[in-house]
C-alpha positions in Angstrom: -0.1 -0.1 -0.1 1.4 3.2 -0.9 -0.1 6.9 0.1 -1.0 9.0 -3.1 0.1 12.8 -3.3 -2.3 15.6 -4.1 -5.3 13.3 -4.6 -9.2 13.9 -5.3 -11.9 11.9 -5.3 -11.8 12.0 -9.1 -8.7 10.3 -9.2 -10.5 6.8 -8.9 -11.5 5.7 -12.2 -15.4 5.8 -12.9 -16.2 8.7 -10.8 -16.8 12.3 -11.8 -17.9 15.4 -9.5 -18.6 19.1 -9.6 -18.5 21.7 -7.1 -20.2 25.1 -7.6 -21.3 28.3 -6.1 -25.2 28.1 -6.1 -25.9 30.8 -3.9 -26.6 29.1 -0.8 -23.7 30.8 1.5 -23.8 34.2 2.0 -20.4 34.8 1.2 -20.8 33.4 -2.7 -18.3 30.5 -1.9 -19.0 27.0 -3.4 -21.7 25.5 -1.6 -22.8 22.6 -3.6 -21.3 19.1 -4.6 -22.0 16.4 -7.0 -20.3 12.7 -6.9 -21.2 10.6 -9.6 -20.0 7.0 -10.6 -20.6 6.2 -14.1 -21.2 2.5 -13.6 -23.3 0.8 -11.0 -21.6 0.9 -7.3 -22.4 -0.5 -3.8 -22.4 1.5 -1.0 -21.9 1.6 3.0 -22.5 4.3 5.5 -22.4 5.4 8.7 -24.9 8.2 10.4 -25.2 10.8 13.4 -26.3 8.8 16.6 -27.9 12.6 17.5 -31.9 11.1 18.0 -32.5 14.6 16.3 -31.8 13.9 12.9 -31.8 16.0 9.7 -34.0 15.5 6.9 -31.2 14.0 4.5 -29.8 11.4 7.1 -33.6 10.1 7.3 -33.6 9.8 3.6 -30.2 8.1 3.4 -31.1 6.1 6.2 -33.2 4.5 3.3 -31.6 4.9 0.2 -28.5 3.3 1.6 -30.3 -0.3 1.6 -30.6 0.1 -2.0 -28.5 -2.4 -4.2 -26.7 0.2 -6.0 -25.8 3.7 -5.3 -24.7 6.1 -8.1 -24.6 9.4 -6.5 -24.3 11.8 -3.7 -25.3 15.5 -3.7 -24.4 18.0 -0.9 -25.7 21.2 0.3 -23.4 23.5 2.3 -24.3 26.3 4.0 -27.9 25.0 5.1 -28.2 21.6 7.5 -31.8 21.1 6.7 -32.4 19.7 9.9 -35.3 20.4 12.5 -37.4 21.6 9.4 -40.2 18.9 9.6 -42.3 17.5 6.8 -40.9 20.3 4.4 -37.3 19.4 5.1 -37.9 16.0 4.2 -40.0 16.7 1.0 -37.1 18.9 0.0 -34.2 16.4 0.5 -36.3 13.8 -1.5 -36.7 16.5 -4.0 -33.0 16.6 -4.4 -32.6 13.2 -4.7 -35.4 13.0 -7.6 -33.7 16.1 -9.4 -30.4 14.5 -9.8 -31.8 11.1 -10.6 -34.0 12.9 -13.2 -31.1 14.7 -14.8 -28.7 11.4 -14.8 -31.3 8.8 -15.9 -31.1 7.1 -12.2 -33.8 5.9 -9.5 -33.9 8.5 -7.1 -33.1 5.9 -4.3 -29.2 5.3 -5.9 -28.6 8.9 -4.9 -27.6 9.9 -1.3 -28.3 13.2 -0.3 -26.7 15.6 2.3 -26.6 19.1 4.0 -24.6 21.2 6.5 -25.0 24.2 8.0 -27.1 26.4 10.2 -30.0 24.2 11.8 -33.8 25.2 11.4 -34.0 26.9 8.1 -35.8 25.6 5.2 -33.6 25.0 2.2 -33.5 27.7 -0.9 -35.0 25.4 -3.2 -35.0 28.3 -5.7 -31.6 28.0 -5.6 -31.0 24.0 -4.8 -32.5 22.9 -8.3 -31.0 25.2 -10.2 -27.7 24.4 -8.5 -28.4 20.7 -9.3 -28.8 21.3 -13.0 -25.7 23.3 -12.9 -23.6 20.4 -11.0 -24.9 17.8 -13.6 -23.6 20.0 -16.3 -20.4 20.7 -15.1 -19.6 17.1 -14.1 -16.2 15.9 -15.0 -13.3 13.4 -14.2 -11.1 16.3 -12.4 -14.1 18.2 -10.4 -12.9 16.4 -7.2 -10.9 19.3 -5.7 -14.0 21.8 -6.4 -16.2 19.3 -4.7 -13.9 19.0 -1.8 -14.0 22.6 -1.6 -17.9 23.0 -1.8 -18.5 21.0 1.2 -16.8 22.8 3.7 -18.2 25.3 6.3 -15.8 26.6 8.8 -13.1 24.6 7.6 -10.1 26.1 7.0 -8.7 23.7 4.8 -10.0 20.9 2.5 -9.6 17.5 3.5 -8.5 14.7 1.1 -6.4 11.6 1.1 -5.9 8.6 -0.7 -3.9 5.1 -0.9 -3.3 2.6 -3.7 -2.9 -1.1 -3.2 -2.7 -4.4 -5.0 -5.5 -6.8 -4.8 -5.3 -10.0 -6.8 -3.0 -8.3 -9.0 -4.9 -5.2 -9.9 -4.2 -2.0 -8.7 -6.7 -0.7 -6.3 -7.2 2.8 -5.4 -9.2 4.4 -2.5 -9.8 8.3 -2.0 -11.8 10.3 0.3 -12.7 14.0 1.3 -14.0 15.0 4.6 -15.3 18.3 6.0 -15.9 19.1 9.7 -14.2 21.6 12.3 -16.6 22.4 14.9 -19.6 20.4 16.4 -17.2 17.2 16.5 -17.8 14.6 19.1 -17.1 10.7 19.2 -19.9 8.7 17.7 -20.2 11.0 14.8 -20.8 14.5 14.1 -21.0 17.1 11.9 -18.5 16.0 9.7 -19.1 14.5 6.2 -16.7 11.9 4.7 -17.3 10.5 1.3 -14.5 7.7 0.4 -14.6 6.2 -3.2 -13.1 3.2 -4.4 -12.5 0.9 -7.7 -12.3 -2.2 -5.4 -14.8 -4.8 -6.4 -16.3 -5.9 -3.2 -19.8 -7.2 -2.1 -22.2 -4.7 -0.6 -22.7 -6.5 2.8 -19.0 -6.9 3.3 -18.0 -3.6 2.5 -20.7 -2.5 5.3 -19.2 -4.7 7.8 -15.7 -3.5 7.0 -16.8 0.3 6.9 -18.7 0.0 10.5 -15.5 -1.5 12.3 -13.4 1.2 10.6 -16.1 4.0 11.7 -15.6 3.0 15.1 -11.8 3.1 15.1 -11.6 6.4 13.5 -14.6 9.2 13.0 -15.7 7.7 16.7 -12.5 8.6 18.3 -12.5 12.3 17.6 -13.4 15.0 19.4 -13.4 19.0 19.0 -16.4 20.5 21.4 -18.3 17.4 22.5 -21.3 18.4 20.6 -22.8 15.4 18.3 -24.6 17.0 15.4 -27.8 16.4 13.4 -26.3 15.6 10.4 -22.8 13.7 10.5 -22.7 11.2 8.0 -19.9 8.9 6.5 -19.8 6.8 3.8 -17.8 4.6 1.0 -18.6 3.9 -2.8 -17.2 0.8 -4.7 -17.9 0.8 -8.2 -15.6 -2.3 -9.2 -13.9 -0.8 -12.1 -10.5 -2.3 -10.8 -11.2 -5.5 -11.8 -10.0 -7.4 -9.1 -11.8 -10.8 -8.3 -15.1 -9.9 -6.4 -14.5 -10.0 -2.5 -17.0 -12.1 -1.0 -15.6 -13.6 1.9 -13.2 -12.7 5.0 -10.2 -13.6 3.2 -6.5 -12.4 2.5 -8.0 -9.9 0.2 -10.7 -8.6 2.3 -8.5 -7.8 5.3 -5.9 -6.3 2.7 -8.7 -3.9 1.3 -10.0 -3.4 4.9 -6.5 -2.0 6.3 -6.3 0.5 3.4 -9.7 1.8 3.9 -8.8 2.0 7.9 -5.8 3.9 6.8 -7.8 6.5 4.9 -10.7 7.3 7.0 -8.6 7.4 10.0 -6.4 10.1 8.0 -9.7 11.9 7.1 -10.3 11.7 10.7 -7.2 13.3 11.9 -7.3 15.9 9.4 -10.8 17.0 11.0 -9.6 17.0 14.4 -6.4 19.1 13.5 -8.7 21.6 11.7 -11.2 22.1 14.7 -12.5 25.3 14.9 -9.8 27.8 16.7 -7.7 25.2 17.3 -4.1 25.8 17.8 -2.6 22.3 18.8 -3.8 18.7 17.4 -4.0 16.2 20.3 -3.7 12.2 20.2 -4.6 10.4 23.0 -2.8 6.8 23.3 -3.7 4.3 25.8 -1.8 1.2 26.3 -2.0 -1.8 28.5 -5.8 -1.8 29.2 -7.9 -4.8 29.9 -9.9 -4.5 27.1 -10.1 -2.4 23.7 -13.6 -1.3 25.3 -11.8 0.2 28.3 -9.0 1.6 26.2 -11.9 3.5 24.1 -13.5 4.8 26.9 -10.8 6.1 28.4 -9.1 7.9 25.6 -12.1 9.3 24.6 -12.9 10.8 27.5 -9.3 12.5 27.9 -9.8 13.7 24.2 -13.2 15.0 25.2 -12.1 16.9 28.6 -12.9 20.7 28.1 -10.5 21.4 30.8 -7.8 19.2 29.7 -8.3 21.1 26.2 -8.1 24.3 27.8 -5.2 23.2 29.8 -3.1 22.2 26.7 -4.1 25.9 24.8 -2.2 27.5 27.5 0.6 25.1 27.3 -0.3 24.0 31.0 1.2 20.5 32.1 -2.0 19.8 34.2 -1.9 16.1 34.4 -4.5 15.7 37.2 -7.2 16.8 34.9 -6.1 13.9 32.5 -6.1 11.5 35.1 -9.7 13.0 36.6 -11.1 12.4 32.6 -9.8 9.0 32.9 -11.6 8.4 36.2 -15.2 9.5 35.1 -14.7 7.4 31.6 -16.3 4.1 32.7 -13.2 2.6 31.5 -11.8 -0.1 33.8 -8.4 0.3 35.5 -6.2 0.5 38.3 -5.0 4.1 39.5 -2.1 3.2 41.4 -0.6 1.7 37.9 -1.0 4.8 35.8 1.6 6.5 34.4 1.3 9.7 32.0 3.8 11.3 29.5 3.6 14.0 27.3 5.5 13.8 24.1 6.0 16.4 21.1 8.6 16.2 18.4 11.7 15.2 19.9 10.7 15.9 23.7 9.1 13.2 26.2 8.1 14.0 29.7 6.5 11.5 32.5 4.4 13.8 34.7 2.5 11.2 36.5 3.4 7.5 37.6 1.6 5.1 40.2 -1.4 7.7 39.9 0.4 10.2 41.5 2.7 13.4 40.2 6.1 13.3 40.1 8.7 16.2 40.0 9.3 17.5 36.4 11.0 20.5 34.8 8.1 22.8 34.4 10.2 25.0 32.0 10.7 22.1 29.7 7.0 20.9 30.1 6.0 24.5 28.8 8.3 24.2 26.0 7.1 20.7 25.2 3.3 21.7 25.1 4.2 24.9 22.6 4.6 22.3 19.8 1.6 21.9 17.6 1.5 18.3 17.4 1.3 16.6 20.9 0.6 13.0 22.2 -0.6 12.0 25.6 0.7 8.6 26.2 -1.4 6.8 29.1 0.2 3.5 30.3 -2.2 1.1 32.6 -0.3 -2.2 32.8 -3.7 -3.9 33.2 -3.6 -6.0 30.3 -2.7 -6.0 26.4 -5.4 -3.7 24.9 -5.0 -0.2 23.1 -6.7 2.6 21.7 -5.9 6.1 20.4 -8.3 9.1 20.3 -7.8 12.5 18.5 -8.9 16.0 19.3 -7.7 19.8 19.7 -7.1 22.7 22.1 -10.0 24.7 23.2 -9.0 28.1 22.4 -10.4 31.6 22.6 -11.1 31.6 18.9 -13.7 29.0 19.1 -15.8 31.0 21.1 -15.6 33.8 18.6 -16.5 31.4 15.7 -19.4 29.9 17.4 -20.7 33.1 19.0 -22.0 34.6 15.8 -22.1 31.3 13.8 -25.6 32.4 12.1 -24.7 35.7 11.0 
């Protein structure tokens, strides 16, 4: 497997895309995207765990069960959430318009929205926008598509790999958006991954469920779980590998590569957290079980007090241990070791569940780095887990204080 440079989703054969400014955003920036497979494809997806689900999520939860998926249309700038029957009708109208223009069944189309909650879609702009998207579909439109799904993101997020399956070159490339309202168990993040691998739909869903649990569900920016989040993968089979129909070596090779792509996208989302100045990774090793390791790492990465301490470059290890304690994960506090790591620097701040003397100035210099790691050793077993997030800064409040303006 090799990582691909400067990729976009349309670098995968058989996929076309477009991204345009339809006038949904007040800024005039690109705000609609269409991704299209020229041949029949299968898909898998995961959706928000929020009980309040946006209209497009409800439509997708039905359409994802269709045997074939051919297109995804996205509106950025309006969430179409908490919009009642009209919102549901509008989401369905979007899938129907795409289907009509491309000669598809509406169930072959997925739809998404992201942005302000509680406002009806401007369908007088959306419908012409879809027509425009169809007219502008190209095999190099992936970059525009990645830009069009952004809201408060500072950077577009793309990542891809290539691997060999059964003697055939297979590509897996994804794009994502998200920088706020991000919390474990999916949040306002959209992720769209495409591949030319030939794989059975049921196996694609099985692999993707596991991958989502270990990637997107392990990131947190602010602790808010959105109404709109979605991650999906579409496979069109054009690589020509022997179809993957069982959990064999080809399946596990594909799954590992798909994990690589989605984990990289998840990290990019965490790194681009609203107002973030630092990217944080929490790794728990030596846990009794995978479940314990995940609970503990997610609790630390979600702790606002811990995030604030890292923003201020304060080695306040007590906040880390406190977050571990209310995580619900099982561990022996008397065996806990906490280390802070940055580029070329390492500092143990707690051992055997207690603080130890350390150089405060050295700690300050370590915590001024942008990329930081909290390594937690438990000595209770062999299980490990990682979670990713960012610090909590003044700018986060500024950005979200006038989000609707």
